[in-house]
C-alpha positions in Angstrom: -16.9 13.9 -18.1 -18.5 10.3 -17.7 -16.8 8.4 -14.7 -17.8 5.1 -15.7 -16.0 5.9 -19.1 -13.2 7.4 -17.4 -13.1 4.2 -15.1 -13.0 2.1 -18.3 -10.1 4.0 -19.9 -7.9 4.0 -16.9 -8.4 0.4 -16.3 -7.8 -0.3 -19.9 -4.4 1.4 -19.7 -3.6 -0.4 -16.5 -4.6 -3.7 -17.7 -2.0 -3.5 -20.6 0.6 -2.5 -17.9 -0.6 -5.3 -16.2 -0.4 -7.8 -18.8 3.2 -6.8 -19.6 3.9 -7.1 -16.0 2.8 -10.7 -16.0 5.1 -11.1 -19.5 7.7 -9.3 -17.3 7.3 -11.7 -14.5 6.7 -15.1 -16.3 10.2 -14.1 -17.7 11.9 -13.5 -14.8 10.6 -16.7 -12.8 11.9 -18.6 -16.2 15.1 -16.9 -16.5 15.9 -16.6 -12.9 13.5 -19.1 -10.9 13.0 -18.6 -7.3 16.3 -18.4 -5.1 19.1 -16.7 -3.8 19.3 -13.9 -6.8 15.8 -13.5 -7.0 15.4 -13.1 -3.2 18.2 -10.3 -3.5 16.6 -8.7 -6.5 13.0 -8.4 -4.9 14.5 -7.4 -1.6 16.5 -4.7 -3.4 13.4 -3.7 -5.8 10.7 -3.6 -3.0 12.2 -0.8 -1.1 12.4 1.8 -3.6 9.2 0.3 -4.9 7.8 1.0 -1.4 9.1 4.4 -1.3 7.4 5.0 -4.6 4.1 3.7 -3.4 4.5 5.8 0.1 5.7 9.3 -1.3 5.2 9.3 -4.7 1.6 7.7 -5.7 0.4 7.4 -2.1 0.8 10.3 0.1 2.0 12.6 -2.3 -1.0 12.3 -4.8 -3.4 12.3 -1.8 -2.1 15.6 -0.4 -1.2 17.3 -3.5 -4.6 16.6 -5.8 -7.1 18.3 -3.1 -5.0 21.4 -2.6 -4.2 21.6 -6.6 -8.3 21.3 -7.0 -9.0 24.0 -4.9 -6.6 26.2 -6.6 -8.0 25.2 -9.9 -11.7 26.2 -8.6 -10.7 29.4 -6.7 -7.6 30.9 -7.8 -6.0 32.3 -10.8 -4.3 30.4 -13.6 -1.1 32.1 -12.6 -1.4 31.2 -9.0 -2.1 27.3 -10.1 0.7 27.2 -12.2 3.0 28.5 -9.0 1.9 26.0 -7.0 3.2 23.5 -9.4 6.5 25.1 -9.8 7.0 25.5 -5.9 5.8 22.1 -5.0 7.8 20.6 -8.0 11.0 22.5 -6.8 10.6 21.2 -3.1 10.2 17.8 -4.4 13.3 17.6 -6.6 15.7 19.2 -3.9 14.2 16.7 -1.4 14.2 13.8 -3.9 18.0 14.4 -4.9 19.0 14.2 -1.1 17.1 11.0 -0.5 18.5 9.3 -3.4 22.2 10.3 -2.7 21.6 9.3 1.0 19.8 5.9 -0.2 22.9 5.2 -2.4 25.4 5.9 0.0 23.4 4.0 3.0 22.8 1.0 0.9 24.3 -1.6 3.4 22.5 -0.2 6.2 19.0 -0.1 4.5 19.6 -3.7 3.3 20.8 -4.8 7.1 17.4 -3.2 8.4 15.1 -4.7 5.7 16.5 -8.0 5.2 18.4 -8.5 8.8 19.3 -12.0 7.7 21.2 -11.5 5.3 23.8 -10.2 7.1 25.3 -13.1 8.3 25.2 -14.5 4.2 28.1 -12.3 2.7 27.1 -13.1 -0.9 23.5 -12.6 -0.8 24.0 -9.2 1.5 26.6 -8.2 -1.0 24.6 -8.9 -4.1 21.5 -7.2 -2.6 23.4 -4.1 -1.7 24.8 -3.7 -5.3 21.2 -4.2 -6.7 19.9 -1.8 -4.2 22.3 1.1 -5.4 21.1 0.6 -9.1 17.2 0.6 -8.1 17.5 3.4 -5.8 17.2 6.4 -8.1 14.4 5.3 -9.6 12.5 6.9 -6.6 13.6 10.2 -7.9 12.3 9.4 -11.4 8.9 7.7 -10.5 8.4 10.7 -7.9 8.5 13.2 -10.6 6.4 11.2 -13.0 3.9 11.1 -10.3 4.0 14.7 -9.8 3.2 15.0 -13.6 0.2 12.4 -13.4 -1.3 14.1 -10.4 -1.4 17.7 -12.7 -2.6 15.8 -15.9 -5.3 13.8 -13.5 -6.6 17.3 -12.1 -7.1 18.0 -15.7 -9.0 14.7 -16.6 -5.8 13.3 -18.7 -6.3 10.1 -16.8 -5.3 7.7 -19.7 -1.7 9.3 -19.2 -0.5 8.0 -15.6 -2.6 4.8 -16.5 -0.4 4.0 -19.4 3.0 5.3 -17.6 3.8 2.1 -15.9 3.9 0.2 -19.2 7.4 1.6 -19.7 9.1 0.0 -16.9 7.6 -3.4 -17.7 8.8 -2.8 -21.2 12.3 -2.0 -20.1 12.3 -5.2 -17.8 11.4 -7.3 -20.9 14.0 -6.0 -23.4 16.4 -6.2 -20.6 15.6 -9.7 -19.4 15.5 -11.2 -22.9 18.5 -9.3 -24.8 20.6 -8.1 -22.2 21.1 -10.4 -19.4 23.8 -12.6 -21.2 26.2 -9.6 -21.1 26.5 -9.4 -17.3 28.9 -11.3 -15.4 26.1 -11.5 -13.0 22.7 -11.7 -15.0 20.4 -10.7 -12.1 22.2 -7.4 -12.4 20.4 -6.6 -15.7 17.2 -6.3 -13.9 18.5 -3.7 -11.6 19.2 -1.6 -14.5 15.9 -2.3 -16.0 14.7 -0.3 -13.3 16.5 2.6 -13.3 16.0 3.0 -17.6 12.2 2.0 -16.7 12.0 5.2 -14.3 13.5 7.5 -17.0 11.2 6.7 -19.6 8.1 6.8 -17.4 9.1 10.5 -16.6 10.0 11.3 -20.2 6.7 10.0 -21.7 4.7 12.3 -19.5 6.7 15.4 -20.5 4.8 16.0 -24.0 1.2 16.2 -22.3 2.5 18.6 -19.6 3.5 21.0 -22.5 0.0 20.2 -24.0 -1.8 21.9 -21.3 0.9 24.4 -20.3 1.7 23.3 -16.8 5.6 22.1 -17.2 6.9 22.8 -13.7 9.9 25.4 -13.5 12.5 25.6 -10.7 11.4 28.1 -8.4 12.9 27.9 -4.8 9.9 29.3 -2.5 9.7 26.6 0.5 7.7 29.6 2.4 4.9 29.1 -0.1 1.6 28.7 1.6 0.2 26.1 -0.6 3.2 24.1 -1.0 3.4 24.1 3.0 -0.1 22.9 3.4 0.8 20.1 0.9 3.9 18.9 3.1 1.8 19.0 6.4 -0.8 16.9 4.5 1.8 14.5 3.3 3.7 13.5 6.4 0.5 11.9 8.1 -0.9 10.5 4.8 2.0 8.2 4.4 0.3 6.3 7.2 -3.2 6.6 6.0 -2.9 5.7 2.3 0.2 3.2 2.4 -0.2 0.8 5.3 -0.4 -2.1 3.2 2.7 -1.3 1.6 4.2 -0.8 5.1 3.3 -4.2 6.3 4.5 -5.7 3.1 8.0 -4.2 3.9 7.7 -5.9 7.4 6.5 -8.9 5.7 9.8 -9.2 3.7 11.9 -9.1 6.9 9.9 -11.9 8.3 10.3 -13.7 5.0 13.9 -13.6 5.3 14.3 -15.8 8.1 12.0 -18.6 6.2 13.5 -21.0 3.8 14.9 -19.4 0.7 12.5 -18.7 -2.0 10.1 -17.0 0.7 10.5 -13.5 -0.6 9.8 -14.6 -4.1 6.8 -16.7 -3.7 5.6 -14.0 -1.8 6.2 -11.7 -4.5 4.9 -13.5 -7.2 1.5 -13.9 -5.3 1.6 -10.3 -4.9 2.0 -9.6 -8.5 -1.0 -11.5 -9.2 -3.0 -9.6 -6.6 -1.6 -6.3 -8.0 -3.6 -7.1 -11.2 -7.1 -6.6 -10.2 -5.8 -3.9 -7.4 -4.2 -1.9 -9.8 -7.1 -2.1 -12.6 -9.8 -1.4 -10.1 -8.5 0.0 -7.0 -6.0 2.5 -8.4 -8.3 3.3 -10.9 -11.1 4.2 -9.0 -8.8 6.0 -6.7 -7.5 7.9 -9.5 -10.6 9.2 -11.0 -12.4 9.7 -7.9 -9.9 11.8 -6.0 -10.4 15.0 -8.4 -14.2 14.6 -8.4 -14.5 14.6 -4.8 -11.9 17.3 -4.3 -14.1 19.5 -6.5 -17.6 18.3 -4.6 -15.8 19.5 -1.4 -14.6 22.9 -3.0 -17.7 23.3 -4.1 -19.7 22.5 -0.6 -21.6 19.9 -2.3 -22.4 17.2 0.3 -25.0 15.4 -1.8 -22.5 14.8 -4.8 -19.7 13.9 -2.4 -22.0 11.0 -1.1 -23.5 10.2 -4.5 -19.6 9.6 -5.5 -18.5 7.7 -2.7 -21.7 5.3 -3.1 -21.0 4.9 -6.7 -17.2 4.1 -6.0 -18.0 1.3 -3.3 -20.8 -0.2 -5.2 -18.5 -0.7 -8.4 -15.8 -2.1 -6.0 -18.0 -4.8 -4.8 -19.3 -5.8 -8.1 -15.9 -5.7 -9.7 -13.5 -6.8 -7.0 -15.6 -9.5 -5.1 -15.7 -11.7 -8.3 -11.9 -11.1 -8.5 -11.3 -12.2 -5.2 -13.2 -15.4 -5.7 -11.5 -16.2 -8.8 -8.1 -15.8 -7.4 -8.8 -17.9 -4.5 -10.6 -20.7 -6.9 -8.2 -20.6 -9.7 -4.9 -19.9 -7.4 -3.0 -23.1 -8.7 -4.0 -22.6 -12.5 -2.8 -19.2 -12.4 0.6 -19.7 -10.9 1.0 -22.5 -13.3 -0.1 -20.9 -16.4 2.0 -17.6 -15.7 5.1 -18.8 -13.9 5.7 -22.6 -14.1 8.5 -22.6 -16.5 12.4 -23.1 -16.6 13.5 -23.0 -13.1 10.4 -22.2 -11.5 9.5 -25.8 -10.2 6.5 -27.5 -8.9 7.1 -26.8 -5.3 7.5 -23.2 -6.3 4.0 -23.5 -7.8 2.5 -24.9 -4.5 4.0 -22.3 -2.2 3.1 -19.6 -4.5 -0.3 -20.9 -4.5 -0.5 -20.8 -0.6 0.2 -17.2 -0.5 -1.9 -16.2 -3.6 -5.3 -18.0 -1.6 -4.1 -16.3 1.3 -3.7 -12.8 -0.3 -7.4 -13.0 -2.0 -9.0 -13.2 1.2 -8.2 -9.5 1.9 -8.5 -8.2 -2.0 -11.7 -6.5 -1.1 -10.6 -4.7 1.8 -7.2 -3.5 -0.1 -9.5 -2.0 -3.0 -12.0 -0.4 -0.6 -9.3 1.4 1.3 -8.1 2.9 -2.0 -11.9 4.3 -2.6 -12.6 5.1 1.1 -9.0 6.9 1.8 -9.7 9.4 -0.9 -12.9 10.4 1.0 -11.0 11.5 4.0 -8.2 13.1 2.0 -10.5 15.2 -0.4 -11.7 16.9 2.8 -8.0 17.3 3.8 -8.9 15.2 7.0 -5.5 13.8 8.0 -6.1 13.0 11.3 -8.9 10.2 11.3 -7.3 7.8 9.0 -3.7 8.0 10.2 -5.4 6.9 13.4 -6.9 4.3 11.7 -3.8 3.5 9.8 -1.7 3.3 12.9 -3.9 0.8 14.5 -4.2 -1.4 11.5 -0.6 -1.4 11.4 -0.3 -2.7 15.1 -2.9 -5.2 14.5 -1.2 -6.5 11.4 2.0 -7.0 13.1 0.4 -8.9 16.0 -1.2 -11.3 13.1 2.2 -11.5 11.8 3.5 -12.9 15.0 0.8 -15.0 15.7 0.9 -16.9 12.5 4.7 -16.9 12.3 5.3 -18.4 15.7 2.1 -20.3 16.4 0.8 -22.0 13.0 2.5 -23.5 10.2 1.2 -21.1 7.6 4.8 -19.6 7.6 4.8 -17.4 4.4 0.9 -17.9 3.7 0.4 -16.6 7.1 2.2 -13.4 6.4 0.1 -12.7 3.4 -3.1 -13.4 5.4 -2.3 -10.9 7.9 -1.9 -8.3 4.9 -5.3 -9.0 3.7 -7.0 -9.1 7.2 -5.2 -6.1 8.1 -6.4 -4.4 4.9 -10.2 -5.6 5.6 -9.7 -4.1 9.2 -8.4 -0.3 7.7 -11.5 -0.6 5.1 -14.1 -1.3 7.7 -12.8 1.5 10.3 -12.7 4.0 7.7 -16.2 3.4 6.4 -17.4 3.3 10.0 -15.9 6.7 10.7 -17.1 8.4 7.4 -20.6 7.1 8.2 -20.1 8.1 12.1 -19.1 11.7 11.1 -22.2 11.7 8.6 -19.8 12.7 5.6 -21.4 9.8 3.6 -24.9 8.7 3.4 -25.5 5.5 1.5 -28.4 5.6 -1.0 -31.1 3.2 -0.6 -31.2 -0.7 -1.6 -27.8 -1.8 -0.2 -29.1 -4.9 1.3 -31.0 -5.9 -1.8 -27.8 -5.1 -3.6 -25.5 -7.2 -1.6 -27.9 -10.3 -1.6 -28.0 -10.3 -5.3 -24.1 -9.9 -5.5 -23.8 -12.9 -3.2 -25.9 -15.1 -5.6 -23.9 -14.4 -8.4 -20.4 -14.7 -6.6 -21.6 -18.4 -5.5 -22.8 -18.9 -9.0 -19.5 -18.2 -10.3 -17.1 -19.6 -8.1 -19.3 -23.0 -8.1 -18.8 -22.8 -12.1 -15.1 -22.1 -11.8 -14.3 -24.7 -9.2 -15.5 -27.6 -11.2 -14.5 -26.2 -14.6 -11.1 -25.8 -13.7 -10.5 -29.8 -12.6 -7.7 -31.0 -11.1 -4.8 -28.6 -10.6 -2.3 -31.7 -10.9 -3.3 -31.9 -14.4 -2.4 -28.3 -15.3 1.2 -29.3 -14.6 1.4 -31.3 -17.6 -0.2 -28.9 -20.2 1.9 -27.5 -22.7 2.0 -23.4 -22.7 -0.9 -23.1 -25.6 -2.9 -25.4 -23.7 -2.7 -23.9 -20.4 -3.2 -20.2 -22.1 -6.4 -21.5 -24.2 -7.9 -23.1 -21.0 -7.2 -20.3 -18.8 -8.9 -18.0 -21.3 -11.7 -20.3 -21.5 -12.1 -20.2 -17.8 -11.8 -16.7 -17.3 -14.5 -16.0 -20.2 -16.5 -18.5 -18.5 -16.4 -17.2 -15.1 -17.1 -13.8 -16.5 -20.2 -14.7 -18.5 -21.8 -16.7 -15.7 -21.2 -13.8 -13.1 -22.7 -11.1 -15.1 -25.2 -13.0 -16.9 -26.4 -13.9 -13.2 -26.2 -10.2 -12.2 -28.3 -9.1 -15.6 -31.1 -12.0 -14.7 -31.0 -10.4 -10.8 -31.8 -6.9 -12.4 -28.1 -5.0 -12.6 -28.0 -3.1 -15.6 -24.8 -1.1 -16.8 -26.9 2.2 -17.3 -27.5 2.1 -13.5 -23.6 3.1 -12.9 -23.0 6.0 -15.1 -22.1 9.0 -13.4 -20.7 12.4 -14.3 -17.5 14.0 -12.8 -18.3 17.1 -10.3 -18.3 20.4 -11.7 
């Protein structure tokens, strides 16, 4: 399979999901604004969402896919199916226990994740109610992630990439048509999360049937393959999900700031998630199975070629996204969220958070490419050490920005980005130190040409965007047309510059490892 084509497929499916995500967030901003109720919902949703990223999409897939690839390459089909059955059964039991405990212990969880809410009875109680409805999402999405990991190992990448669309559809329909039927309208968003989780799991079942790998309940906790996955999964939580842990801690800090801080960080994070999801998640998704195959085949040259390809594509696609988010922060926030109850002050505060986040976008995406390089080798020790160091460093930055600067919520966003850059830098250093990855020649010339293209695009966007205050006066159609023109102008100026400097699409075509 052509990996560039696979990346385009996964990226396009993710793009659809992200666009619907923006529609969802625009509706939430317009209907609910940025205040007590939205702060409560975002805190409640962040907890199961964090668990999803930690256990379902992060640690689980990074631990499961390399072992599954090994079984596919070196074991019989029935042994591979047995592994899926055993892992799926363990996951079901563990998730049912976690879900039950989460619903029962919702007040304790809210008190820990948002301690400042404890003294605000209305805010605390609504957050607890919301969490009890959203928490079962972790069960459905984790099972969906198991299905997606199996499908990705069989190169059905588009299925899992499209799956998040169903959550956004659930949100949009709920907000538009059912909010008015609730005494507390914000509750409709919690039920949208629950229903979205069910839809995401149900969508993948027919595709599992097609490849003949529907998991069946088989209780065998002593299975060697399942035990290996569990051993890898625990430490991997730190290795691949450090940014998410930092985001949760940031939410704790944000609850001590003025009302609206949690929401401003959420909306800025949603804009950051657009390139992170389209590129970072897509690259990680298609690279891990191929890297795992190259390791299973003991092909170090193929491994280095895959890593080099992933890193170059990350710089080419993530760096301009970071520049664009920083330069166009205010127009983007105004275009997407400045409607209804989302006022000009909310725009300014979200803009500050987005500009801070943009400084770390490249690091956030590089981590998603570099970390699979270790997990494909089932190397847990190194990324875990790096992750722990990064987590401590990020929280020290939080304290510094929180107590000694006026950055406030923007400082919390900045610490996430700087921590991600530190994480990526250390991962790269240790890959090179262990001589696991040997870069191809031409990186200095590559970076010089890339910098020229980035500066060109940044200047074009800065002067073309104009005064951000003018955007506040534009109507919806004017904003959308203007933004579409800016995005097109930025893309044309950037890729035209790269083309003139000698970059060609054919240079980035690469076949998956066999």
